[in-house]
PDBQT receptor file of N, H, CA, C and O in Angstrom, charges set to zero:
ATOM      1  N   MET A   1     -31.212  12.292 122.506  1.00  0.00    +0.000 N 
ATOM      2  CA  MET A   1     -31.077  11.276 121.434  1.00  0.00    +0.000 C 
ATOM      3  C   MET A   1     -32.063  10.298 121.708  1.00  0.00    +0.000 C 
ATOM      4  O   MET A   1     -32.208  10.004 122.894  1.00  0.00    +0.000 OA
ATOM      5  N   ALA A   2     -32.757   9.743 120.888  1.00  0.00    +0.000 N 
ATOM      6  H   ALA A   2     -32.640   9.982 119.924  1.00  0.00    +0.000 HD
ATOM      7  CA  ALA A   2     -33.773   8.571 121.199  1.00  0.00    +0.000 C 
ATOM      8  C   ALA A   2     -32.963   7.294 121.651  1.00  0.00    +0.000 C 
ATOM      9  O   ALA A   2     -31.853   7.115 121.148  1.00  0.00    +0.000 OA
ATOM     10  N   VAL A   3     -33.368   6.564 122.403  1.00  0.00    +0.000 N 
ATOM     11  H   VAL A   3     -34.269   6.709 122.811  1.00  0.00    +0.000 HD
ATOM     12  CA  VAL A   3     -32.861   5.494 123.180  1.00  0.00    +0.000 C 
ATOM     13  C   VAL A   3     -33.917   4.588 123.287  1.00  0.00    +0.000 C 
ATOM     14  O   VAL A   3     -34.973   4.977 123.786  1.00  0.00    +0.000 OA
ATOM     15  N   PRO A   4     -33.764   3.139 122.794  1.00  0.00    +0.000 N 
ATOM     16  CA  PRO A   4     -34.699   2.160 122.959  1.00  0.00    +0.000 C 
ATOM     17  C   PRO A   4     -35.014   2.044 124.434  1.00  0.00    +0.000 C 
ATOM     18  O   PRO A   4     -34.143   2.276 125.272  1.00  0.00    +0.000 OA
ATOM     19  N   LYS A   5     -36.392   1.645 124.807  1.00  0.00    +0.000 N 
ATOM     20  H   LYS A   5     -37.100   1.456 124.126  1.00  0.00    +0.000 HD
ATOM     21  CA  LYS A   5     -36.568   1.442 126.194  1.00  0.00    +0.000 C 
ATOM     22  C   LYS A   5     -36.434   0.070 126.432  1.00  0.00    +0.000 C 
ATOM     23  O   LYS A   5     -35.853  -0.308 127.450  1.00  0.00    +0.000 OA
ATOM     24  N   ARG A   6     -36.907  -0.744 125.605  1.00  0.00    +0.000 N 
ATOM     25  H   ARG A   6     -37.379  -0.437 124.778  1.00  0.00    +0.000 HD
ATOM     26  CA  ARG A   6     -36.500  -2.292 125.948  1.00  0.00    +0.000 C 
ATOM     27  C   ARG A   6     -35.625  -3.001 124.839  1.00  0.00    +0.000 C 
ATOM     28  O   ARG A   6     -35.637  -2.595 123.677  1.00  0.00    +0.000 OA
ATOM     29  N   LYS A   7     -35.099  -3.746 125.124  1.00  0.00    +0.000 N 
ATOM     30  H   LYS A   7     -35.089  -4.076 126.068  1.00  0.00    +0.000 HD
ATOM     31  CA  LYS A   7     -34.319  -4.734 124.184  1.00  0.00    +0.000 C 
ATOM     32  C   LYS A   7     -35.164  -5.421 123.434  1.00  0.00    +0.000 C 
ATOM     33  O   LYS A   7     -36.134  -6.006 123.915  1.00  0.00    +0.000 OA
ATOM     34  N   THR A   8     -34.779  -5.411 121.773  1.00  0.00    +0.000 N 
ATOM     35  H   THR A   8     -33.991  -4.936 121.382  1.00  0.00    +0.000 HD
ATOM     36  CA  THR A   8     -35.528  -5.976 121.043  1.00  0.00    +0.000 C 
ATOM     37  C   THR A   8     -35.033  -7.566 121.041  1.00  0.00    +0.000 C 
ATOM     38  O   THR A   8     -33.849  -7.898 120.981  1.00  0.00    +0.000 OA
ATOM     39  N   SER A   9     -36.114  -8.453 121.115  1.00  0.00    +0.000 N 
ATOM     40  H   SER A   9     -37.075  -8.183 121.164  1.00  0.00    +0.000 HD
ATOM     41  CA  SER A   9     -35.951  -9.832 121.414  1.00  0.00    +0.000 C 
ATOM     42  C   SER A   9     -35.534 -10.390 120.029  1.00  0.00    +0.000 C 
ATOM     43  O   SER A   9     -35.889  -9.844 118.984  1.00  0.00    +0.000 OA
ATOM     44  N   PRO A  10     -34.767 -11.501 120.069  1.00  0.00    +0.000 N 
ATOM     45  CA  PRO A  10     -34.482 -12.073 118.732  1.00  0.00    +0.000 C 
ATOM     46  C   PRO A  10     -35.562 -12.535 118.209  1.00  0.00    +0.000 C 
ATOM     47  O   PRO A  10     -35.568 -12.409 116.984  1.00  0.00    +0.000 OA
ATOM     48  N   SER A  11     -36.459 -13.009 118.635  1.00  0.00    +0.000 N 
ATOM     49  H   SER A  11     -36.454 -13.111 119.630  1.00  0.00    +0.000 HD
ATOM     50  CA  SER A  11     -37.753 -13.257 117.886  1.00  0.00    +0.000 C 
ATOM     51  C   SER A  11     -38.336 -12.235 117.053  1.00  0.00    +0.000 C 
ATOM     52  O   SER A  11     -38.633 -12.484 115.884  1.00  0.00    +0.000 OA
ATOM     53  N   LYS A  12     -38.562 -10.851 117.688  1.00  0.00    +0.000 N 
ATOM     54  H   LYS A  12     -38.321 -10.649 118.637  1.00  0.00    +0.000 HD
ATOM     55  CA  LYS A  12     -39.049  -9.917 116.950  1.00  0.00    +0.000 C 
ATOM     56  C   LYS A  12     -38.073  -9.263 116.092  1.00  0.00    +0.000 C 
ATOM     57  O   LYS A  12     -38.459  -8.732 115.050  1.00  0.00    +0.000 OA
ATOM     58  N   ARG A  13     -36.886  -9.250 116.416  1.00  0.00    +0.000 N 
ATOM     59  H   ARG A  13     -36.572  -9.681 117.262  1.00  0.00    +0.000 HD
ATOM     60  CA  ARG A  13     -35.827  -8.967 115.439  1.00  0.00    +0.000 C 
ATOM     61  C   ARG A  13     -35.904  -9.781 114.076  1.00  0.00    +0.000 C 
ATOM     62  O   ARG A  13     -35.983  -9.188 113.000  1.00  0.00    +0.000 OA
ATOM     63  N   ASN A  14     -35.875 -11.256 114.176  1.00  0.00    +0.000 N 
ATOM     64  H   ASN A  14     -35.810 -11.738 115.050  1.00  0.00    +0.000 HD
ATOM     65  CA  ASN A  14     -35.987 -12.225 113.379  1.00  0.00    +0.000 C 
ATOM     66  C   ASN A  14     -37.198 -11.931 112.378  1.00  0.00    +0.000 C 
ATOM     67  O   ASN A  14     -37.028 -12.009 111.161  1.00  0.00    +0.000 OA
ATOM     68  N   MET A  15     -38.497 -11.572 112.977  1.00  0.00    +0.000 N 
ATOM     69  H   MET A  15     -38.635 -11.509 113.965  1.00  0.00    +0.000 HD
ATOM     70  CA  MET A  15     -39.565 -11.299 112.344  1.00  0.00    +0.000 C 
ATOM     71  C   MET A  15     -39.504  -9.999 111.387  1.00  0.00    +0.000 C 
ATOM     72  O   MET A  15     -39.978  -9.996 110.251  1.00  0.00    +0.000 OA
ATOM     73  N   ARG A  16     -38.952  -9.055 111.902  1.00  0.00    +0.000 N 
ATOM     74  H   ARG A  16     -38.567  -9.057 112.825  1.00  0.00    +0.000 HD
ATOM     75  CA  ARG A  16     -38.733  -7.743 111.008  1.00  0.00    +0.000 C 
ATOM     76  C   ARG A  16     -38.025  -8.235 109.893  1.00  0.00    +0.000 C 
ATOM     77  O   ARG A  16     -38.414  -7.779 108.818  1.00  0.00    +0.000 OA
ATOM     78  N   ARG A  17     -36.933  -9.176 109.842  1.00  0.00    +0.000 N 
ATOM     79  H   ARG A  17     -36.616  -9.547 110.715  1.00  0.00    +0.000 HD
ATOM     80  CA  ARG A  17     -36.009  -9.355 108.772  1.00  0.00    +0.000 C 
ATOM     81  C   ARG A  17     -36.531 -10.375 107.976  1.00  0.00    +0.000 C 
ATOM     82  O   ARG A  17     -35.777 -10.854 107.129  1.00  0.00    +0.000 OA
ATOM     83  N   GLY A  18     -37.864 -10.877 108.092  1.00  0.00    +0.000 N 
ATOM     84  H   GLY A  18     -38.477 -10.487 108.780  1.00  0.00    +0.000 HD
ATOM     85  CA  GLY A  18     -38.371 -11.866 107.145  1.00  0.00    +0.000 C 
ATOM     86  C   GLY A  18     -38.267 -11.813 105.836  1.00  0.00    +0.000 C 
ATOM     87  O   GLY A  18     -38.157 -12.787 105.092  1.00  0.00    +0.000 OA
ATOM     88  N   HIS A  19     -38.315 -10.206 105.394  1.00  0.00    +0.000 N 
ATOM     89  H   HIS A  19     -38.405  -9.415 105.999  1.00  0.00    +0.000 HD
ATOM     90  CA  HIS A  19     -38.588  -9.726 104.103  1.00  0.00    +0.000 C 
ATOM     91  C   HIS A  19     -37.447  -9.374 103.443  1.00  0.00    +0.000 C 
ATOM     92  O   HIS A  19     -37.404  -8.980 102.277  1.00  0.00    +0.000 OA
ATOM     93  N   ASP A  20     -36.311  -9.545 104.350  1.00  0.00    +0.000 N 
ATOM     94  H   ASP A  20     -36.345  -9.865 105.297  1.00  0.00    +0.000 HD
ATOM     95  CA  ASP A  20     -34.969  -9.115 103.637  1.00  0.00    +0.000 C 
ATOM     96  C   ASP A  20     -34.472 -10.243 102.624  1.00  0.00    +0.000 C 
ATOM     97  O   ASP A  20     -33.809  -9.912 101.641  1.00  0.00    +0.000 OA
ATOM     98  N   ALA A  21     -34.786 -11.532 102.861  1.00  0.00    +0.000 N 
ATOM     99  H   ALA A  21     -35.324 -11.801 103.660  1.00  0.00    +0.000 HD
ATOM    100  CA  ALA A  21     -34.025 -12.586 102.206  1.00  0.00    +0.000 C 
ATOM    101  C   ALA A  21     -34.358 -12.144 100.569  1.00  0.00    +0.000 C 
ATOM    102  O   ALA A  21     -35.325 -11.527 100.122  1.00  0.00    +0.000 OA
ATOM    103  N   ILE A  22     -33.110 -12.736  99.838  1.00  0.00    +0.000 N 
ATOM    104  H   ILE A  22     -32.325 -13.237 100.201  1.00  0.00    +0.000 HD
ATOM    105  CA  ILE A  22     -33.206 -12.502  98.423  1.00  0.00    +0.000 C 
ATOM    106  C   ILE A  22     -34.015 -13.701  97.802  1.00  0.00    +0.000 C 
ATOM    107  O   ILE A  22     -33.807 -14.890  98.044  1.00  0.00    +0.000 OA
ATOM    108  N   GLY A  23     -34.901 -13.226  97.024  1.00  0.00    +0.000 N 
ATOM    109  H   GLY A  23     -35.071 -12.260  96.828  1.00  0.00    +0.000 HD
ATOM    110  CA  GLY A  23     -35.864 -14.187  96.288  1.00  0.00    +0.000 C 
ATOM    111  C   GLY A  23     -35.372 -14.805  95.114  1.00  0.00    +0.000 C 
ATOM    112  O   GLY A  23     -34.407 -14.263  94.575  1.00  0.00    +0.000 OA
ATOM    113  N   THR A  24     -35.836 -15.815  94.619  1.00  0.00    +0.000 N 
ATOM    114  H   THR A  24     -36.620 -16.256  95.056  1.00  0.00    +0.000 HD
ATOM    115  CA  THR A  24     -35.523 -16.377  93.410  1.00  0.00    +0.000 C 
ATOM    116  C   THR A  24     -35.723 -15.663  92.117  1.00  0.00    +0.000 C 
ATOM    117  O   THR A  24     -36.730 -14.958  92.175  1.00  0.00    +0.000 OA
ATOM    118  N   THR A  25     -35.157 -15.608  91.064  1.00  0.00    +0.000 N 
ATOM    119  H   THR A  25     -34.338 -16.180  91.017  1.00  0.00    +0.000 HD
ATOM    120  CA  THR A  25     -35.488 -14.916  89.896  1.00  0.00    +0.000 C 
ATOM    121  C   THR A  25     -36.434 -15.539  88.961  1.00  0.00    +0.000 C 
ATOM    122  O   THR A  25     -36.173 -16.678  88.572  1.00  0.00    +0.000 OA
ATOM    123  N   ALA A  26     -37.399 -15.004  88.584  1.00  0.00    +0.000 N 
ATOM    124  H   ALA A  26     -37.610 -14.079  88.900  1.00  0.00    +0.000 HD
ATOM    125  CA  ALA A  26     -38.447 -15.714  88.039  1.00  0.00    +0.000 C 
ATOM    126  C   ALA A  26     -38.152 -15.782  86.504  1.00  0.00    +0.000 C 
ATOM    127  O   ALA A  26     -37.569 -14.852  85.947  1.00  0.00    +0.000 OA
ATOM    128  N   TYR A  27     -38.574 -16.927  85.811  1.00  0.00    +0.000 N 
ATOM    129  H   TYR A  27     -39.048 -17.683  86.264  1.00  0.00    +0.000 HD
ATOM    130  CA  TYR A  27     -38.251 -17.142  84.404  1.00  0.00    +0.000 C 
ATOM    131  C   TYR A  27     -39.452 -17.705  83.670  1.00  0.00    +0.000 C 
ATOM    132  O   TYR A  27     -39.970 -18.729  84.115  1.00  0.00    +0.000 OA
ATOM    133  N   ILE A  28     -39.813 -17.274  82.864  1.00  0.00    +0.000 N 
ATOM    134  H   ILE A  28     -39.392 -16.441  82.502  1.00  0.00    +0.000 HD
ATOM    135  CA  ILE A  28     -40.911 -17.966  81.850  1.00  0.00    +0.000 C 
ATOM    136  C   ILE A  28     -40.381 -18.465  80.513  1.00  0.00    +0.000 C 
ATOM    137  O   ILE A  28     -39.352 -18.141  79.921  1.00  0.00    +0.000 OA
ATOM    138  N   GLU A  29     -41.432 -19.425  80.144  1.00  0.00    +0.000 N 
ATOM    139  H   GLU A  29     -42.268 -19.689  80.625  1.00  0.00    +0.000 HD
ATOM    140  CA  GLU A  29     -40.887 -19.888  78.992  1.00  0.00    +0.000 C 
ATOM    141  C   GLU A  29     -41.563 -19.329  77.721  1.00  0.00    +0.000 C 
ATOM    142  O   GLU A  29     -42.786 -19.214  77.634  1.00  0.00    +0.000 OA
ATOM    143  N   ASP A  30     -40.692 -18.986  76.729  1.00  0.00    +0.000 N 
ATOM    144  H   ASP A  30     -39.698 -19.079  76.800  1.00  0.00    +0.000 HD
ATOM    145  CA  ASP A  30     -41.250 -18.071  75.699  1.00  0.00    +0.000 C 
ATOM    146  C   ASP A  30     -42.143 -18.874  74.811  1.00  0.00    +0.000 C 
ATOM    147  O   ASP A  30     -41.867 -20.013  74.435  1.00  0.00    +0.000 OA
ATOM    148  N   LYS A  31     -43.214 -18.227  74.499  1.00  0.00    +0.000 N 
ATOM    149  H   LYS A  31     -43.439 -17.302  74.804  1.00  0.00    +0.000 HD
ATOM    150  CA  LYS A  31     -44.387 -18.780  73.474  1.00  0.00    +0.000 C 
ATOM    151  C   LYS A  31     -44.051 -19.359  72.295  1.00  0.00    +0.000 C 
ATOM    152  O   LYS A  31     -44.453 -20.428  71.834  1.00  0.00    +0.000 OA
ATOM    153  N   ASP A  32     -42.968 -18.252  71.650  1.00  0.00    +0.000 N 
ATOM    154  H   ASP A  32     -42.641 -17.384  72.024  1.00  0.00    +0.000 HD
ATOM    155  CA  ASP A  32     -42.618 -18.659  70.174  1.00  0.00    +0.000 C 
ATOM    156  C   ASP A  32     -41.472 -19.548  70.386  1.00  0.00    +0.000 C 
ATOM    157  O   ASP A  32     -41.660 -20.702  69.998  1.00  0.00    +0.000 OA
ATOM    158  N   THR A  33     -40.437 -19.315  70.857  1.00  0.00    +0.000 N 
ATOM    159  H   THR A  33     -40.285 -18.378  71.172  1.00  0.00    +0.000 HD
ATOM    160  CA  THR A  33     -39.308 -20.102  70.755  1.00  0.00    +0.000 C 
ATOM    161  C   THR A  33     -39.183 -21.194  72.007  1.00  0.00    +0.000 C 
ATOM    162  O   THR A  33     -38.308 -22.058  71.947  1.00  0.00    +0.000 OA
ATOM    163  N   GLY A  34     -39.940 -21.137  72.954  1.00  0.00    +0.000 N 
ATOM    164  H   GLY A  34     -40.651 -20.436  73.002  1.00  0.00    +0.000 HD
ATOM    165  CA  GLY A  34     -39.776 -22.113  73.939  1.00  0.00    +0.000 C 
ATOM    166  C   GLY A  34     -38.584 -21.911  74.822  1.00  0.00    +0.000 C 
ATOM    167  O   GLY A  34     -38.500 -22.629  75.818  1.00  0.00    +0.000 OA
ATOM    168  N   GLU A  35     -37.552 -20.929  74.556  1.00  0.00    +0.000 N 
ATOM    169  H   GLU A  35     -37.621 -20.346  73.747  1.00  0.00    +0.000 HD
ATOM    170  CA  GLU A  35     -36.671 -20.493  75.682  1.00  0.00    +0.000 C 
ATOM    171  C   GLU A  35     -37.119 -19.764  76.879  1.00  0.00    +0.000 C 
ATOM    172  O   GLU A  35     -38.051 -18.966  76.980  1.00  0.00    +0.000 OA
ATOM    173  N   LEU A  36     -36.236 -20.207  77.823  1.00  0.00    +0.000 N 
ATOM    174  H   LEU A  36     -35.479 -20.855  77.741  1.00  0.00    +0.000 HD
ATOM    175  CA  LEU A  36     -36.476 -19.393  79.153  1.00  0.00    +0.000 C 
ATOM    176  C   LEU A  36     -35.928 -17.917  78.957  1.00  0.00    +0.000 C 
ATOM    177  O   LEU A  36     -34.915 -17.540  78.368  1.00  0.00    +0.000 OA
ATOM    178  N   ARG A  37     -36.929 -17.176  79.647  1.00  0.00    +0.000 N 
ATOM    179  H   ARG A  37     -37.752 -17.482  80.126  1.00  0.00    +0.000 HD
ATOM    180  CA  ARG A  37     -36.655 -15.804  79.761  1.00  0.00    +0.000 C 
ATOM    181  C   ARG A  37     -37.320 -14.862  80.799  1.00  0.00    +0.000 C 
ATOM    182  O   ARG A  37     -38.393 -15.189  81.306  1.00  0.00    +0.000 OA
ATOM    183  N   ARG A  38     -36.674 -13.645  81.141  1.00  0.00    +0.000 N 
ATOM    184  H   ARG A  38     -35.802 -13.380  80.730  1.00  0.00    +0.000 HD
ATOM    185  CA  ARG A  38     -37.263 -13.252  82.500  1.00  0.00    +0.000 C 
ATOM    186  C   ARG A  38     -38.525 -12.201  82.125  1.00  0.00    +0.000 C 
ATOM    187  O   ARG A  38     -38.401 -11.490  81.128  1.00  0.00    +0.000 OA
ATOM    188  N   PRO A  39     -39.585 -12.131  82.842  1.00  0.00    +0.000 N 
ATOM    189  CA  PRO A  39     -40.695 -11.711  82.376  1.00  0.00    +0.000 C 
ATOM    190  C   PRO A  39     -40.614 -10.148  82.049  1.00  0.00    +0.000 C 
ATOM    191  O   PRO A  39     -39.859  -9.503  82.776  1.00  0.00    +0.000 OA
ATOM    192  N   HIS A  40     -41.157  -9.602  81.252  1.00  0.00    +0.000 N 
ATOM    193  H   HIS A  40     -41.771 -10.126  80.661  1.00  0.00    +0.000 HD
ATOM    194  CA  HIS A  40     -41.285  -8.122  81.030  1.00  0.00    +0.000 C 
ATOM    195  C   HIS A  40     -39.743  -7.812  80.467  1.00  0.00    +0.000 C 
ATOM    196  O   HIS A  40     -39.233  -6.755  80.838  1.00  0.00    +0.000 OA
ATOM    197  N   HIS A  41     -39.037  -8.627  79.651  1.00  0.00    +0.000 N 
ATOM    198  H   HIS A  41     -39.451  -9.486  79.350  1.00  0.00    +0.000 HD
ATOM    199  CA  HIS A  41     -37.577  -8.583  79.362  1.00  0.00    +0.000 C 
ATOM    200  C   HIS A  41     -37.816  -8.720  77.681  1.00  0.00    +0.000 C 
ATOM    201  O   HIS A  41     -38.830  -9.206  77.180  1.00  0.00    +0.000 OA
ATOM    202  N   VAL A  42     -36.860  -8.277  77.057  1.00  0.00    +0.000 N 
ATOM    203  H   VAL A  42     -36.036  -7.883  77.464  1.00  0.00    +0.000 HD
ATOM    204  CA  VAL A  42     -36.800  -8.459  75.693  1.00  0.00    +0.000 C 
ATOM    205  C   VAL A  42     -36.078  -9.907  75.623  1.00  0.00    +0.000 C 
ATOM    206  O   VAL A  42     -35.178 -10.265  76.383  1.00  0.00    +0.000 OA
ATOM    207  N   ASP A  43     -36.626 -10.662  74.589  1.00  0.00    +0.000 N 
ATOM    208  H   ASP A  43     -37.357 -10.371  73.971  1.00  0.00    +0.000 HD
ATOM    209  CA  ASP A  43     -35.982 -12.126  74.285  1.00  0.00    +0.000 C 
ATOM    210  C   ASP A  43     -34.784 -11.781  73.240  1.00  0.00    +0.000 C 
ATOM    211  O   ASP A  43     -34.979 -11.388  72.090  1.00  0.00    +0.000 OA
ATOM    212  N   LEU A  44     -33.415 -12.012  73.878  1.00  0.00    +0.000 N 
ATOM    213  H   LEU A  44     -33.256 -12.331  74.813  1.00  0.00    +0.000 HD
ATOM    214  CA  LEU A  44     -32.252 -11.834  73.388  1.00  0.00    +0.000 C 
ATOM    215  C   LEU A  44     -31.957 -12.775  72.044  1.00  0.00    +0.000 C 
ATOM    216  O   LEU A  44     -31.299 -12.316  71.110  1.00  0.00    +0.000 OA
ATOM    217  N   LYS A  45     -32.455 -14.023  72.023  1.00  0.00    +0.000 N 
ATOM    218  H   LYS A  45     -32.990 -14.395  72.781  1.00  0.00    +0.000 HD
ATOM    219  CA  LYS A  45     -32.477 -14.812  70.879  1.00  0.00    +0.000 C 
ATOM    220  C   LYS A  45     -33.105 -14.280  69.823  1.00  0.00    +0.000 C 
ATOM    221  O   LYS A  45     -32.454 -14.103  68.794  1.00  0.00    +0.000 OA
ATOM    222  N   SER A  46     -34.346 -13.962  69.872  1.00  0.00    +0.000 N 
ATOM    223  H   SER A  46     -34.875 -14.106  70.708  1.00  0.00    +0.000 HD
ATOM    224  CA  SER A  46     -35.153 -13.447  68.794  1.00  0.00    +0.000 C 
ATOM    225  C   SER A  46     -35.388 -11.902  68.507  1.00  0.00    +0.000 C 
ATOM    226  O   SER A  46     -35.770 -11.402  67.448  1.00  0.00    +0.000 OA
ATOM    227  N   GLY A  47     -35.094 -11.310  69.608  1.00  0.00    +0.000 N 
ATOM    228  H   GLY A  47     -34.784 -11.716  70.468  1.00  0.00    +0.000 HD
ATOM    229  CA  GLY A  47     -34.960  -9.859  69.611  1.00  0.00    +0.000 C 
ATOM    230  C   GLY A  47     -36.730  -9.314  69.737  1.00  0.00    +0.000 C 
ATOM    231  O   GLY A  47     -37.031  -8.143  69.505  1.00  0.00    +0.000 OA
ATOM    232  N   MET A  48     -37.642 -10.235  70.086  1.00  0.00    +0.000 N 
ATOM    233  H   MET A  48     -37.397 -11.187  70.274  1.00  0.00    +0.000 HD
ATOM    234  CA  MET A  48     -38.944  -9.793  70.144  1.00  0.00    +0.000 C 
ATOM    235  C   MET A  48     -39.162  -9.349  71.632  1.00  0.00    +0.000 C 
ATOM    236  O   MET A  48     -38.432  -9.726  72.548  1.00  0.00    +0.000 OA
ATOM    237  N   TYR A  49     -40.311  -8.451  71.796  1.00  0.00    +0.000 N 
ATOM    238  H   TYR A  49     -40.904  -8.144  71.051  1.00  0.00    +0.000 HD
ATOM    239  CA  TYR A  49     -40.796  -7.964  72.876  1.00  0.00    +0.000 C 
ATOM    240  C   TYR A  49     -42.244  -7.648  72.784  1.00  0.00    +0.000 C 
ATOM    241  O   TYR A  49     -42.605  -6.607  72.233  1.00  0.00    +0.000 OA
ATOM    242  N   ARG A  50     -43.147  -8.538  73.323  1.00  0.00    +0.000 N 
ATOM    243  H   ARG A  50     -42.855  -9.383  73.770  1.00  0.00    +0.000 HD
ATOM    244  CA  ARG A  50     -44.843  -8.306  73.004  1.00  0.00    +0.000 C 
ATOM    245  C   ARG A  50     -45.242  -8.447  71.709  1.00  0.00    +0.000 C 
ATOM    246  O   ARG A  50     -46.096  -7.740  71.175  1.00  0.00    +0.000 OA
ATOM    247  N   GLY A  51     -44.628  -9.372  71.170  1.00  0.00    +0.000 N 
ATOM    248  H   GLY A  51     -43.934  -9.947  71.604  1.00  0.00    +0.000 HD
ATOM    249  CA  GLY A  51     -44.972  -9.423  69.546  1.00  0.00    +0.000 C 
ATOM    250  C   GLY A  51     -44.419  -8.759  68.571  1.00  0.00    +0.000 C 
ATOM    251  O   GLY A  51     -44.661  -8.974  67.384  1.00  0.00    +0.000 OA
ATOM    252  N   LYS A  52     -43.421  -7.667  69.118  1.00  0.00    +0.000 N 
ATOM    253  H   LYS A  52     -43.224  -7.492  70.083  1.00  0.00    +0.000 HD
ATOM    254  CA  LYS A  52     -42.897  -6.865  68.299  1.00  0.00    +0.000 C 
ATOM    255  C   LYS A  52     -41.500  -6.825  68.143  1.00  0.00    +0.000 C 
ATOM    256  O   LYS A  52     -40.781  -6.825  69.142  1.00  0.00    +0.000 OA
ATOM    257  N   GLN A  53     -40.953  -6.785  66.822  1.00  0.00    +0.000 N 
ATOM    258  H   GLN A  53     -41.537  -6.786  66.010  1.00  0.00    +0.000 HD
ATOM    259  CA  GLN A  53     -39.284  -6.827  66.748  1.00  0.00    +0.000 C 
ATOM    260  C   GLN A  53     -38.561  -5.469  67.217  1.00  0.00    +0.000 C 
ATOM    261  O   GLN A  53     -38.662  -4.417  66.584  1.00  0.00    +0.000 OA
ATOM    262  N   ILE A  54     -37.753  -5.629  68.510  1.00  0.00    +0.000 N 
ATOM    263  H   ILE A  54     -37.671  -6.483  69.024  1.00  0.00    +0.000 HD
ATOM    264  CA  ILE A  54     -37.213  -4.650  69.122  1.00  0.00    +0.000 C 
ATOM    265  C   ILE A  54     -35.947  -4.652  68.695  1.00  0.00    +0.000 C 
ATOM    266  O   ILE A  54     -35.552  -3.533  68.367  1.00  0.00    +0.000 OA
ATOM    267  N   LEU A  55     -34.922  -5.801  68.550  1.00  0.00    +0.000 N 
ATOM    268  H   LEU A  55     -35.242  -6.710  68.816  1.00  0.00    +0.000 HD
ATOM    269  CA  LEU A  55     -33.539  -5.864  68.251  1.00  0.00    +0.000 C 
ATOM    270  C   LEU A  55     -33.540  -6.762  67.063  1.00  0.00    +0.000 C 
ATOM    271  O   LEU A  55     -34.436  -7.567  66.808  1.00  0.00    +0.000 OA
ATOM    272  N   THR A  56     -32.416  -6.549  66.325  1.00  0.00    +0.000 N 
ATOM    273  H   THR A  56     -31.688  -5.895  66.533  1.00  0.00    +0.000 HD
ATOM    274  CA  THR A  56     -32.201  -7.521  65.351  1.00  0.00    +0.000 C 
ATOM    275  C   THR A  56     -31.610  -8.916  66.037  1.00  0.00    +0.000 C 
ATOM    276  O   THR A  56     -30.704  -8.806  66.863  1.00  0.00    +0.000 OA
ATOM    277  N   PRO A  57     -31.990  -9.879  65.782  1.00  0.00    +0.000 N 
ATOM    278  CA  PRO A  57     -31.879 -11.178  66.208  1.00  0.00    +0.000 C 
ATOM    279  C   PRO A  57     -30.122 -11.487  66.276  1.00  0.00    +0.000 C 
ATOM    280  O   PRO A  57     -29.330 -11.028  65.452  1.00  0.00    +0.000 OA
ATOM    281  N   LYS A  58     -29.795 -12.241  67.283  1.00  0.00    +0.000 N 
ATOM    282  H   LYS A  58     -30.438 -12.614  67.953  1.00  0.00    +0.000 HD
ATOM    283  CA  LYS A  58     -28.236 -12.501  67.350  1.00  0.00    +0.000 C 
ATOM    284  C   LYS A  58     -27.863 -13.614  66.276  1.00  0.00    +0.000 C 
ATOM    285  O   LYS A  58     -28.729 -14.451  66.021  1.00  0.00    +0.000 OA
ATOM    286  N   GLU A  59     -26.623 -13.682  65.625  1.00  0.00    +0.000 N 
ATOM    287  H   GLU A  59     -25.920 -13.002  65.832  1.00  0.00    +0.000 HD
ATOM    288  CA  GLU A  59     -26.135 -14.402  64.897  1.00  0.00    +0.000 C 
ATOM    289  C   GLU A  59     -25.211 -15.436  65.640  1.00  0.00    +0.000 C 
ATOM    290  O   GLU A  59     -24.222 -15.120  66.303  1.00  0.00    +0.000 OA
ATOM    291  N   ASP A  60     -25.692 -16.776  65.428  1.00  0.00    +0.000 N 
ATOM    292  H   ASP A  60     -26.495 -17.032  64.890  1.00  0.00    +0.000 HD
ATOM    293  CA  ASP A  60     -24.878 -17.850  66.154  1.00  0.00    +0.000 C 
ATOM    294  C   ASP A  60     -23.665 -18.332  65.582  1.00  0.00    +0.000 C 
ATOM    295  O   ASP A  60     -23.008 -19.196  66.164  1.00  0.00    +0.000 OA
TER     296      ASP A  60
């Protein structure tokens, strides 16, 4: 069984964990409606995606 030869220092351990943090979710302003939406996602308010009508718009 493999056993580490040396103890991993807290500095090295924390450097390895630097990429594990949860990042913030990105939102962009829609060009047509001005609403915030996720990039590469369908705008649920208008039903548009990349200039094409994908879904029927929601009724308020």
